C-alpha positions in Angstrom: -10.5 21.4 1.9 -12.2 22.6 -1.3 -14.3 26.0 -1.7 -16.7 27.1 -4.1 -17.2 31.0 -4.2 -19.7 32.4 -5.7 -19.6 36.0 -7.4 -22.2 38.4 -10.1 -25.6 38.8 -8.1 -26.8 41.5 -8.2 -29.8 43.8 -9.0 -31.2 43.7 -12.9 -34.3 45.0 -14.0 -36.6 42.6 -15.5 -35.5 41.6 -19.1 -31.9 42.8 -18.3 -28.9 40.0 -18.0 -26.1 39.0 -14.9 -23.7 36.3 -15.1 -22.8 34.3 -12.1 -19.2 33.0 -11.7 -18.2 29.8 -9.3 -14.5 29.3 -8.6 -13.5 26.6 -6.9 -10.0 26.6 -5.3 -8.2 24.9 -2.2 -6.8 21.5 -2.7 -5.7 20.6 -6.1 -9.6 20.0 -7.2 -11.1 18.7 -10.4 -14.9 17.9 -10.5 -16.7 15.8 -12.2 -19.3 18.4 -12.2 -20.6 21.7 -11.5 -24.2 23.0 -11.0 -26.4 26.0 -10.4 -29.0 25.8 -7.7 -31.5 28.7 -7.0 -34.1 28.9 -3.4 -36.2 31.8 -3.4 -37.7 32.9 -0.3 -40.2 30.0 1.4 -39.3 27.8 -1.4 -36.9 24.6 -2.1 -34.0 24.7 -3.5 -34.3 24.5 -7.2 -31.9 22.7 -10.2 -31.2 25.3 -12.6 -28.2 23.7 -15.0 -25.2 21.4 -14.4 -22.0 21.0 -16.5 -19.7 17.9 -17.0 -16.4 19.3 -16.3 -13.9 16.9 -19.0 -16.9 16.8 -21.5 -18.7 19.7 -21.1 -22.2 18.1 -21.2 -24.9 20.4 -19.9 -28.3 19.6 -18.3 -31.0 22.4 -18.0 -34.4 22.6 -16.0 -36.4 22.6 -18.7 -38.4 25.7 -18.0 -35.1 28.0 -18.3 -33.4 26.2 -21.3 -32.8 29.4 -23.6 -32.7 31.9 -21.2 -29.9 30.4 -18.6 -26.8 29.1 -20.6 -23.7 27.4 -18.0 -20.4 27.0 -19.2 -16.8 26.3 -17.3 -13.4 27.6 -17.8 -11.2 24.2 -16.9 -8.0 26.4 -16.7 -9.7 28.9 -14.1 -11.6 26.1 -12.5 -14.6 28.5 -12.9 -18.2 27.7 -13.9 -20.6 30.5 -15.1 -24.4 30.9 -15.5 -25.5 33.4 -18.2 -28.8 34.7 -17.3 -30.8 36.6 -19.9 -34.3 38.0 -20.1 -34.8 37.7 -16.2 -38.2 38.2 -14.6 -39.0 38.9 -11.0 -39.7 35.1 -10.7 -35.9 35.0 -11.5 -35.2 36.5 -8.2 -33.3 33.9 -5.7 -30.0 33.0 -3.9 -28.4 31.3 -6.6 -25.8 28.8 -4.9 -22.8 27.1 -6.8 -22.3 23.2 -6.6 -19.5 20.5 -7.3 -19.9 16.9 -7.0 -16.4 14.7 -7.3 -18.0 11.4 -9.0 -20.9 10.6 -11.2 -24.4 10.9 -10.7 -27.2 9.6 -12.4 -29.2 12.6 -11.4 -27.5 15.8 -11.9 -30.8 17.7 -10.3 -30.7 16.3 -6.7 -29.2 18.7 -4.5 -27.8 15.4 -2.4 -25.7 14.4 -5.0 -23.3 17.1 -4.7 -20.6 17.4 -2.2 -19.3 21.2 -2.2 -21.1 24.1 -1.9 -20.7 27.7 -2.0 -22.4 30.6 0.3 -24.6 31.9 -2.4 -25.2 34.7 -4.4 -28.4 36.9 -4.3 -30.0 37.8 -7.4 -32.8 40.7 -6.9 -34.9 41.7 -10.2 -36.9 44.0 -10.3 -40.1 44.7 -12.5 
């Protein structure tokens, strides 16, 4: 069984930074890709970023590219999301996800096989 565990969320002032981590544990697991999504109260889950595990190709939702950076450490089976210049509208529960096989659409939450429990990010104005 694969588990994804997120950490790094918290309260930050607008303009500040946070780095989220997502570590995969359980049976020997090498994902094809990992991603971050977020969900604010009353809103649908939104794609943030994804990264392929072998080549490290990255994909972002256009509105966040430049402020958010996704990366991974293959040896630690961990994906990261560096979030800079945070805004109150970035506040949400951030979820990590992993997929076992190639997918044509990294932004589709239904493409992912595993999900973490989520970590809360709160941004004060």
